[in-house]
C-alpha positions as CSV (number, residue, x, y, z in Angstrom):
1,M,-5.7,42.0,120.7
2,V,-8.9,42.8,122.6
3,L,-9.8,46.5,122.7
4,H,-12.0,47.6,125.6
5,S,-14.5,50.4,124.8
6,E,-14.6,51.6,128.4
7,E,-11.0,52.7,128.6
8,A,-8.3,54.2,126.5
9,L,-5.3,51.8,125.9
10,T,-1.9,53.3,126.3
11,G,1.1,51.9,124.6
12,D,2.1,50.1,127.8
13,T,-1.4,48.5,128.1
14,A,-1.4,47.3,124.5
15,A,2.1,45.8,124.9
16,E,1.0,43.9,128.0
17,Q,-1.8,42.3,126.0
18,G,0.5,41.0,123.3
19,G,0.0,43.8,120.8
20,V,2.4,46.4,119.2
21,P,2.5,49.6,121.3
22,F,1.1,52.7,119.7
23,P,3.3,55.8,119.9
24,Y,0.4,57.7,121.5
25,P,-2.7,56.9,123.6
26,L,-5.5,55.4,121.4
27,T,-8.9,56.7,122.2
28,E,-12.1,55.0,121.1
29,G,-12.7,57.7,118.4
30,R,-9.2,57.4,117.0
31,L,-9.5,53.6,117.1
32,D,-12.8,53.6,115.1
33,M,-11.2,56.0,112.5
34,R,-8.2,53.8,112.1
35,L,-10.3,50.7,111.7
36,I,-12.4,52.4,109.0
37,C,-9.3,53.6,107.1
38,C,-7.7,50.1,107.3
39,C,-10.9,48.4,106.1
40,S,-11.3,50.9,103.3
41,A,-7.7,50.3,102.1
42,L,-8.2,46.6,102.2
43,L,-11.4,46.9,100.2
44,L,-9.7,49.0,97.6
45,L,-6.9,46.4,97.3
46,V,-9.5,43.7,96.7
47,L,-11.7,45.5,94.3
48,V,-9.2,47.4,92.2
49,P,-7.6,45.1,89.5
50,R,-3.9,44.7,89.4
51,A,-2.4,47.4,87.3
52,C,-0.6,46.4,84.2
53,Q,1.8,48.8,82.5
54,A,0.6,49.4,79.0
55,G,2.9,48.3,76.2
56,N,3.3,49.3,72.5
57,I,3.0,46.3,70.2
58,L,3.7,46.0,66.5
59,V,1.8,43.2,64.7
60,F,2.6,41.4,61.5
61,P,-0.4,39.2,60.9
62,A,-1.5,36.6,58.3
63,E,-4.8,36.6,56.4
64,G,-7.8,34.3,56.5
65,S,-8.5,32.1,59.4
66,H,-5.1,33.0,60.9
67,W,-6.3,36.6,61.2
68,I,-9.5,35.4,63.0
69,N,-7.6,34.1,66.0
70,M,-4.9,36.8,65.9
71,D,-7.8,39.4,66.0
72,I,-9.1,37.8,69.3
73,L,-5.7,38.0,70.8
74,L,-5.3,41.7,69.8
75,Q,-8.7,42.6,71.3
76,A,-7.7,41.0,74.6
77,L,-4.4,42.9,74.6
78,H,-6.2,46.2,73.8
79,A,-8.6,45.5,76.7
80,R,-5.6,45.4,79.1
81,G,-4.5,48.9,77.9
82,H,-1.9,48.0,75.3
83,Q,-1.4,50.0,72.2
84,I,-1.7,47.9,69.0
85,T,-0.3,48.8,65.6
86,I,-0.8,46.5,62.5
87,I,1.1,46.3,59.2
88,R,-1.3,45.3,56.5
89,S,-1.5,45.0,52.7
90,S,-3.5,47.4,50.6
91,K,-5.2,44.3,49.0
92,S,-6.0,42.7,52.4
93,W,-9.5,41.2,52.5
94,Y,-9.8,40.3,56.1
95,I,-7.7,42.8,58.0
96,K,-9.5,46.2,58.0
97,E,-7.7,49.4,57.8
98,E,-9.6,51.0,60.7
99,A,-10.7,49.5,64.0
100,S,-11.4,50.8,67.4
101,Y,-8.7,48.7,69.1
102,Y,-5.7,49.1,66.7
103,D,-4.0,51.6,64.4
104,S,-2.6,50.4,61.1
105,Y,-0.1,51.2,58.4
106,T,-1.1,50.1,54.9
107,I,1.5,49.0,52.4
108,Q,0.7,49.6,48.8
109,V,1.3,46.4,46.7
110,E,0.6,45.3,43.1
111,R,-0.1,41.6,44.0
112,T,-0.8,39.8,47.2
113,L,-2.1,36.5,48.6
114,D,-5.7,37.6,48.1
115,Q,-9.1,35.9,48.3
116,K,-9.2,35.2,44.6
117,F,-5.9,33.4,44.7
118,I,-6.9,31.3,47.6
119,T,-10.3,30.5,46.2
120,E,-8.9,29.3,42.9
121,L,-6.2,27.3,44.7
122,V,-8.9,25.5,46.8
123,T,-11.1,24.9,43.8
124,E,-8.3,23.3,41.8
125,A,-7.2,21.2,44.8
126,I,-10.8,19.8,45.2
127,K,-11.0,18.9,41.6
128,F,-7.7,17.2,41.6
129,E,-8.4,15.4,44.8
130,R,-11.7,13.9,43.5
131,G,-10.1,12.5,40.4
132,A,-6.7,11.4,41.5
133,L,-5.3,8.1,42.8
134,P,-3.9,8.3,46.4
135,L,-0.3,8.3,45.2
136,M,-1.0,11.0,42.6
137,S,-2.7,13.1,45.2
138,F,0.3,12.8,47.5
139,L,2.7,13.8,44.6
140,Q,0.4,16.7,43.6
141,M,0.3,18.1,47.2
142,T,4.0,17.7,47.8
143,V,5.6,18.3,44.4
144,G,3.0,19.5,41.9
145,M,1.9,22.5,44.1
146,F,5.4,23.5,45.1
147,G,5.5,26.2,42.4
148,T,2.1,27.6,43.6
149,F,3.5,27.5,47.1
150,V,6.6,29.5,46.1
151,E,4.4,32.0,44.2
152,A,2.3,32.6,47.4
153,H,5.5,33.4,49.4
154,E,6.9,35.6,46.7
155,S,3.8,37.7,46.9
156,V,4.5,38.1,50.6
157,S,8.1,38.9,49.7
158,D,6.9,41.8,47.5
159,F,4.9,43.1,50.5
160,V,7.9,42.9,52.8
161,T,10.2,44.6,50.3
162,A,7.7,47.4,49.7
163,M,7.5,47.9,53.5
164,L,11.2,48.0,54.1
165,D,11.8,50.3,51.1
166,D,9.4,52.8,52.6
167,Q,11.9,54.9,54.6
168,D,9.3,57.2,56.0
169,L,7.4,54.3,57.4
170,M,10.6,52.7,58.9
171,R,11.4,56.0,60.5
172,K,7.9,56.2,62.1
173,L,8.2,52.6,63.3
174,N,11.6,53.3,64.9
175,D,10.3,56.5,66.5
176,S,7.3,54.7,67.9
177,K,9.4,52.8,70.5
178,F,7.6,49.5,70.2
179,D,8.1,46.9,73.0
180,L,7.9,43.8,70.7
181,V,6.7,42.4,67.4
182,L,3.8,39.9,67.5
183,A,3.8,37.8,64.3
184,D,2.3,34.7,62.7
185,P,5.3,32.9,61.2
186,C,3.4,30.9,58.5
187,W,4.8,33.8,56.4
188,G,8.4,34.9,56.8
189,G,7.9,38.7,57.0
190,G,7.4,39.2,60.7
191,V,10.8,37.8,61.8
192,I,12.6,40.0,59.2
193,L,10.7,43.1,60.5
194,A,11.5,42.3,64.1
195,K,15.2,41.9,63.3
196,Y,15.3,45.1,61.2
197,L,13.8,47.1,64.1
198,N,15.9,45.1,66.7
199,L,12.8,44.2,68.8
200,P,11.8,41.1,70.8
201,L,9.7,38.7,68.8
202,V,6.6,36.7,69.9
203,Y,5.0,34.1,67.6
204,N,1.3,33.4,67.4
205,V,2.1,30.1,65.8
206,R,1.3,26.6,64.6
207,W,3.0,26.7,61.2
208,L,6.6,27.8,60.5
209,I,6.3,28.4,56.7
210,A,5.6,24.9,55.5
211,V,6.1,22.7,58.6
212,E,4.5,22.3,62.0
213,A,6.4,24.6,64.3
214,H,7.4,21.9,66.8
215,L,9.6,20.3,64.2
216,A,11.7,23.4,64.0
217,I,12.3,24.2,67.6
218,A,11.7,21.0,69.7
219,P,13.3,17.5,69.7
220,S,11.0,15.6,67.3
221,P,11.6,11.8,67.0
222,I,9.6,10.9,63.9
223,S,9.3,7.4,65.2
224,F,6.2,8.6,67.2
225,I,5.6,12.1,66.0
226,P,3.4,12.1,62.9
227,I,4.2,14.5,60.1
228,T,1.3,16.6,58.8
229,G,-0.1,15.0,55.7
230,S,1.0,11.5,56.7
231,G,-2.4,10.4,58.1
232,N,-0.5,8.8,61.0
233,T,-1.1,8.9,64.7
234,D,1.6,8.6,67.4
235,K,1.3,4.8,67.2
236,M,2.8,3.8,63.8
237,S,3.6,0.5,62.2
238,F,6.9,-0.1,60.4
239,F,5.6,1.0,57.0
240,Q,3.8,4.0,58.5
241,R,7.2,5.1,59.9
242,V,8.7,4.7,56.5
243,K,6.0,7.0,55.1
244,N,6.6,9.4,58.0
245,V,10.3,9.6,57.3
246,L,9.8,10.2,53.6
247,L,7.2,12.9,54.2
248,Y,9.4,14.6,56.8
249,T,12.2,14.7,54.3
250,V,9.9,16.2,51.6
251,S,8.5,18.8,54.0
252,Q,11.8,19.9,55.4
253,T,13.3,20.2,51.9
254,Q,10.3,22.3,50.8
255,N,10.7,24.6,53.8
256,Y,14.4,25.0,53.2
257,M,14.0,25.7,49.5
258,V,11.3,28.3,50.1
259,A,13.3,30.0,52.8
260,K,16.4,30.2,50.6
261,Q,14.6,31.1,47.4
262,V,12.4,33.8,48.8
263,Y,13.2,35.1,52.3
264,Q,17.0,34.7,52.3
265,K,17.2,37.3,49.5
266,I,15.4,39.8,51.7
267,S,17.6,39.0,54.7
268,D,20.7,39.5,52.6
269,K,19.5,42.9,51.3
270,Y,18.0,44.5,54.4
271,L,19.7,42.8,57.4
272,E,23.2,42.3,58.6
273,P,25.5,40.3,56.3
274,G,25.8,36.6,57.0
275,I,22.4,36.1,58.7
276,D,20.9,32.8,57.9
277,F,17.1,33.1,57.6
278,N,16.4,29.6,58.7
279,Q,18.3,30.2,62.0
280,L,16.7,33.7,62.3
281,M,13.3,32.1,62.3
282,L,14.2,30.1,65.4
283,E,15.3,33.1,67.5
284,A,11.8,34.2,68.6
285,D,11.7,34.9,72.3
286,L,8.3,33.2,72.8
287,W,6.2,30.7,70.8
288,L,2.5,30.9,71.6
289,M,1.4,27.6,70.2
290,R,-2.2,27.3,69.1
291,V,-2.7,23.7,70.4
292,D,-2.7,21.9,73.8
293,F,-2.1,18.3,74.8
294,V,-5.8,17.5,75.0
295,F,-5.8,18.0,71.3
296,E,-2.2,17.3,70.2
297,F,-0.4,14.0,70.7
298,P,2.1,14.2,73.6
299,R,5.6,15.1,72.4
300,P,8.9,16.8,73.6
301,T,8.7,20.6,73.9
302,M,10.8,23.6,74.9
303,P,10.6,26.2,77.8
304,N,9.8,29.1,75.5
305,V,6.8,27.3,74.0
306,V,3.5,28.4,75.7
307,Y,0.4,26.4,74.9
308,M,-2.8,28.3,74.3
309,G,-5.0,25.9,72.4
310,G,-8.6,27.0,72.3
311,F,-7.7,30.5,73.4
312,Q,-10.3,31.9,71.0
313,C,-13.1,29.8,72.6
314,K,-15.5,31.2,75.1
315,P,-18.9,30.4,76.6
316,A,-21.8,30.8,74.2
317,E,-23.7,34.1,74.1
318,P,-27.4,34.4,73.2
319,L,-28.2,33.9,69.5
320,P,-29.8,36.4,67.2
321,E,-33.6,36.2,67.4
322,H,-34.1,34.5,64.0
323,L,-31.5,31.9,64.7
324,E,-32.8,31.2,68.2
325,E,-36.3,30.6,66.8
326,F,-35.0,28.3,64.2
327,V,-32.9,26.3,66.7
328,Q,-35.8,26.1,69.2
329,S,-38.1,24.8,66.4
330,S,-35.9,21.7,66.2
331,G,-37.6,20.2,69.3
332,E,-36.0,17.2,70.8
333,H,-34.0,16.3,67.7
334,G,-31.7,19.3,67.9
335,V,-29.6,21.0,65.3
336,I,-26.7,20.2,63.0
337,L,-24.2,22.8,62.0
338,M,-22.2,22.7,58.8
339,S,-19.3,25.0,57.8
340,M,-16.4,24.5,55.5
341,G,-14.4,27.4,56.9
342,T,-12.9,30.7,55.7
343,F,-11.5,29.7,52.3
344,V,-14.2,27.5,51.0
345,S,-17.3,29.5,50.1
346,E,-18.9,26.8,48.0
347,L,-18.3,23.2,47.0
348,P,-19.0,21.6,43.5
349,A,-22.7,21.5,42.7
350,D,-23.0,17.7,42.7
351,L,-21.5,17.5,46.2
352,T,-23.8,20.2,47.6
353,N,-26.9,18.5,46.1
354,E,-25.8,15.2,47.6
355,M,-25.3,16.8,51.0
356,A,-28.6,18.8,50.8
357,A,-30.5,15.6,50.0
358,A,-28.9,13.8,52.9
359,F,-29.8,16.6,55.3
360,A,-33.4,16.6,54.0
361,R,-33.8,13.0,55.2
362,L,-32.9,13.8,58.8
363,P,-35.3,14.8,61.6
364,Q,-32.8,17.4,62.8
365,K,-32.7,21.1,61.7
366,V,-29.6,22.1,59.8
367,I,-27.8,25.5,59.7
368,W,-25.4,25.5,56.8
369,R,-22.9,28.2,56.0
370,H,-23.1,28.3,52.2
371,T,-22.7,31.2,49.7
372,G,-23.0,29.4,46.4
373,D,-26.1,28.5,44.4
374,R,-29.0,27.1,46.3
375,P,-28.9,23.3,46.0
376,A,-31.9,21.9,44.1
377,S,-32.4,19.1,46.7
378,L,-32.5,21.4,49.7
379,G,-35.0,20.4,52.4
380,N,-37.3,22.5,54.5
381,N,-35.3,21.6,57.6
382,T,-32.1,23.3,56.2
383,L,-31.3,27.0,56.7
384,L,-28.5,28.5,54.4
385,V,-26.6,31.4,55.8
386,D,-23.7,33.6,54.6
387,W,-22.3,33.8,58.1
388,M,-23.1,32.3,61.5
389,P,-22.0,32.8,65.1
390,Q,-20.2,29.5,65.1
391,N,-19.0,29.5,68.7
392,D,-22.4,30.5,70.1
393,L,-24.1,27.9,68.0
394,L,-21.7,25.2,69.1
395,G,-22.3,26.1,72.7
396,H,-26.1,25.9,72.3
397,P,-27.6,22.9,74.2
398,K,-29.6,21.9,71.1
399,T,-26.5,21.5,68.9
400,K,-26.0,17.8,68.3
401,L,-23.3,17.6,65.5
402,F,-20.8,19.7,63.6
403,V,-20.0,19.0,60.0
404,A,-16.7,20.7,59.4
405,H,-13.6,20.8,57.1
406,G,-11.2,20.4,60.0
407,G,-9.6,23.8,60.4
408,T,-7.8,24.4,63.7
409,N,-10.3,27.1,64.9
410,G,-13.4,25.0,64.2
411,V,-11.9,21.9,65.7
412,Q,-10.9,23.7,68.9
413,E,-14.3,25.2,69.3
414,A,-16.0,21.8,68.8
415,L,-13.7,20.4,71.4
416,Y,-14.3,23.2,73.9
417,H,-18.1,22.8,73.7
418,G,-18.0,19.0,73.5
419,V,-19.8,18.7,70.1
420,P,-18.9,15.6,68.0
421,V,-17.7,16.1,64.4
422,V,-18.2,14.6,61.0
423,G,-15.1,15.8,59.1
424,L,-14.7,16.6,55.4
425,P,-11.0,17.5,55.1
426,L,-9.8,19.1,51.9
427,F,-6.1,20.1,52.2
428,F,-3.2,21.2,54.4
429,D,-3.6,20.2,58.1
430,Q,-7.3,19.5,58.1
431,Y,-7.2,15.7,57.9
432,D,-4.6,15.6,60.7
433,N,-6.7,17.9,62.9
434,L,-9.7,15.7,62.5
435,L,-7.6,12.6,63.0
436,R,-6.7,13.7,66.5
437,L,-10.4,13.9,67.3
438,K,-11.1,10.6,65.6
439,E,-8.3,8.9,67.6
440,R,-9.9,10.0,70.8
441,G,-13.4,8.8,69.7
442,G,-15.0,12.2,69.0
443,A,-15.1,12.4,65.2
444,K,-15.7,10.4,62.0
445,I,-13.8,11.4,58.8
446,L,-15.1,11.2,55.2
447,S,-13.0,11.6,52.1
448,I,-14.1,14.2,49.6
449,T,-13.7,11.5,47.0
450,T,-16.3,9.2,48.6
451,V,-18.7,11.6,50.2
452,D,-21.2,11.4,47.4
453,K,-21.2,7.6,47.0
454,D,-23.5,5.0,48.6
455,D,-25.1,7.4,51.0
456,N,-21.7,7.7,52.9
457,F,-22.5,11.2,54.0
458,L,-25.9,10.3,55.5
459,K,-24.6,7.2,57.1
460,A,-21.7,9.0,58.7
461,I,-24.0,11.6,60.2
462,Q,-26.5,9.0,61.5
463,E,-23.7,7.0,63.1
464,V,-22.3,10.0,65.0
465,L,-25.8,11.1,66.0
466,N,-27.0,7.7,67.2
467,E,-23.8,6.4,68.8
468,P,-23.6,8.0,72.3
469,S,-19.8,7.4,72.6
470,Y,-19.0,10.2,70.2
471,R,-20.7,12.8,72.3
472,M,-19.4,11.3,75.6
473,N,-15.8,11.3,74.3
474,M,-16.1,14.9,73.1
475,Q,-17.5,16.0,76.4
476,R,-14.7,14.3,78.2
477,L,-12.2,16.1,76.1
478,S,-14.0,19.3,76.8
479,R,-13.7,18.8,80.6
480,L,-10.0,18.0,80.2
481,H,-9.5,21.1,78.1
482,R,-11.2,23.4,80.6
483,D,-9.6,22.0,83.7
484,T,-6.6,24.3,83.8
485,P,-5.3,26.7,86.4
486,M,-5.4,29.6,83.9
487,K,-7.5,30.2,80.8
488,P,-5.4,29.9,77.6
489,I,-6.0,33.5,76.7
490,D,-4.8,34.7,80.1
491,S,-1.7,32.6,79.8
492,A,-0.9,34.1,76.4
493,L,-1.4,37.6,77.7
494,F,0.8,37.0,80.8
495,W,3.7,35.8,78.6
496,I,3.4,38.5,76.1
497,E,3.6,41.0,78.9
498,F,6.4,39.0,80.4
499,V,8.5,39.6,77.3
500,M,7.6,43.3,77.3
501,R,8.6,43.6,81.0
502,H,12.0,41.9,80.5
503,K,12.8,43.2,77.0
504,G,12.8,39.6,75.7
505,A,13.1,36.1,77.1
506,A,16.6,35.1,76.0
507,H,17.0,32.9,79.1
508,L,14.2,30.6,77.8
509,R,15.7,30.1,74.3
510,P,17.6,26.8,73.8
511,A,21.1,26.7,72.4
512,S,20.0,24.1,69.9
513,Y,19.0,26.5,67.2
514,R,22.6,27.8,67.0
515,L,24.0,24.3,66.4
516,P,24.6,22.9,62.9
517,W,22.6,19.7,62.2
518,Y,25.7,17.5,62.6
519,S,26.4,18.9,66.1
520,Y,22.7,18.8,67.1
521,H,22.5,15.1,66.3
522,S,26.0,14.5,67.6
523,V,27.1,13.1,64.3
524,D,30.6,14.6,64.8
525,V,30.8,13.0,68.2
526,V,29.8,9.6,66.9
527,L,32.3,9.9,64.0
528,F,35.0,11.0,66.5
529,L,34.3,8.1,68.9
530,A,34.0,5.6,66.0
531,G,37.4,6.9,64.7
532,A,38.9,6.6,68.1
533,V,37.6,3.0,68.5
534,L,38.8,2.2,65.0
535,L,42.3,3.7,65.8
536,V,42.5,1.6,69.0
537,L,41.5,-1.6,67.1
538,C,44.0,-0.9,64.3
539,T,46.7,-0.2,66.9
540,I,45.9,-3.5,68.6
541,L,45.9,-5.4,65.3
542,L,49.2,-3.8,64.3
543,L,50.8,-4.8,67.6
544,I,49.5,-8.3,67.3
545,R,50.8,-8.5,63.8
546,C,54.2,-7.2,64.9
547,L,54.3,-9.6,67.8
548,Y,53.3,-12.5,65.5
549,T,56.0,-11.5,62.9
550,T,58.7,-11.2,65.6
551,M,57.8,-14.6,67.1
552,C,57.8,-16.2,63.6
553,K,61.3,-14.8,62.9
554,R,62.7,-16.1,66.2
555,K,61.2,-19.6,65.5
556,A,62.7,-19.5,62.0
557,K,66.2,-18.7,63.4
558,R,66.0,-21.6,65.9
559,D,65.1,-24.0,63.2
C-alpha cells in the first residue's frame, strides 16, 4: 500500500488501493506514530528472548565424573530460571552443600560410596589387571568383584533409607511442589524417590545400575550390538557373538540380582505393595542419553530416548596465563595432554616412571594431571598439575594429542575438538569408549599390562602424532558431531521443560516395559503356533491311521 504524504487517506481511498480501510481518516502525523509503534513492537519481539515458565526440579545425582556432567546440566537449567534442589550425602566429596545455582538437603549417613572406597577399588583393579591372564581378568571383573559391587549399592541403599525415614524432609519435599525428579540411574535411589513423591522422572543416563541403558529399554539384538566389556564392535565373528551372548547373560544376571537384593527391599518397604523394582526403573518419562550416533554404533532406539552426547562440550576459553605461556613455548611441535580421569589420582610408580621417560624423549610439551609422587624420570618438557581446564586445553590449536583413560566425558570432549587419542583403559566402560574411536580411526589403545614393555607407550604416541589419518578422522567426527540443528544441551533443556509443561511424557513410553519376557519375545505365541501346528499334524496322522486301518479291515474281509 503506497501512502502519499501530500494528502490524508480516508478509509475509502485506502480500500481502493488494496489496503484494509481504517476506521477513521489517517493523517501523516498519526501514520508516523503508528509506524513507530509497530516498528518498536516488532523490535521488542525480536530482541526479547522467548519466555520460559520457571520450574521446580528435584535432583538425585551420582558422585564422581557423573556429577561433573550433571552439574553442567543443572547450571544450564538454572540459567533458564528453574529452581534446583539437590539431595546429597553428608559424606559427599564432589557435590558441595552450597552453590549459587542450587539448594540442597544433606542426608546424614554412616557410610557411603566415598572417594576412599573408589580409590582403593581402582588400585586393586589395576594390580589385578597387570598380573592376571585374560580369562582370569574377565572372571574377576564379572564374578570376583560382584560382592564389592553389591557393597557399593548397599551403601546407596543406606542413603536412600535414611532419606525416606526422615519424615520432616519428606514433608518438605512434598510441600515444595516439585515438577519433576532428575536422576542418574546408575544408582537406584532416584527412581524410588520419584515414585514415593509421585513425580515425573527424567534420567541423565548412560548406565542403568550395571548395564548400558539401551539394553533395558530398546530392542537390542546382540548379534550386532556389543555388550560393554566384550571388546566387540558392531561387526562380530561367530565366536565374538558367542562371547557377546555369554557376557550379556552375566551382566543381566548381575543387574537382576543387585536390583532384587538391594533395591527391591526398599521398594517393598516404602512404596506400594507389589511394585517390581526392575519394571519401575523402566517407567521414566524421558531418557537423556549421554551419547550420540557419531560416537555410538547405530542401533534401535525408542521415542522417549533423547540423545545429548557431548552436551558438556563447548568452545575453548582462554587459558590461565601460566598455562598459555607453557603451551606457546611448545612452538611448532605443540602440546600433549594426559589425564586418567576423576577416580585415578595416581598410577603405580613403575608405570609413571616409564611414561615420564617416554614423554621426556618427545619434542612436544606435555601437561600431565598427576597428584602422586613426582616421577624420577620426569623431563623438562613435562608440567605436572593437580587440575587442568581439560576442555579449554583440548580446544587449543597447539594441542596435538590426548592420552586418556577413556571415560565418557573425556572421550566426548576429544571428539568435539577433533583431538586424536592414545587410550589407557582401566575398567568398566573405558575400553569400549576408546574402541568406538579406534574403530573410526581416531584412537590407538594400549593395555595397562603392556604399556611399560618394549617402549609401547612411546611408540603409540609417535604413531598417532606422525600418522595424519588419526587427526583427520577425529576432525571429521568433530564436524559430524557439531552439524546438528540444535546443540545437545539445548535439546536436553527443551525436553526437560517439555516434561514439566505436560506433567510427564507417558505418550512416549513404550508398552514393552510392562510385558513379561516371554510376551516381549513372543515365546508364548511361538509355543501356541507350534502347538497348533503339532495338533493339526497329529490330527492328520490320526486320520490317515484310521483310514489305513479301515481299508485294511475291508481288504481282510474280502479275502
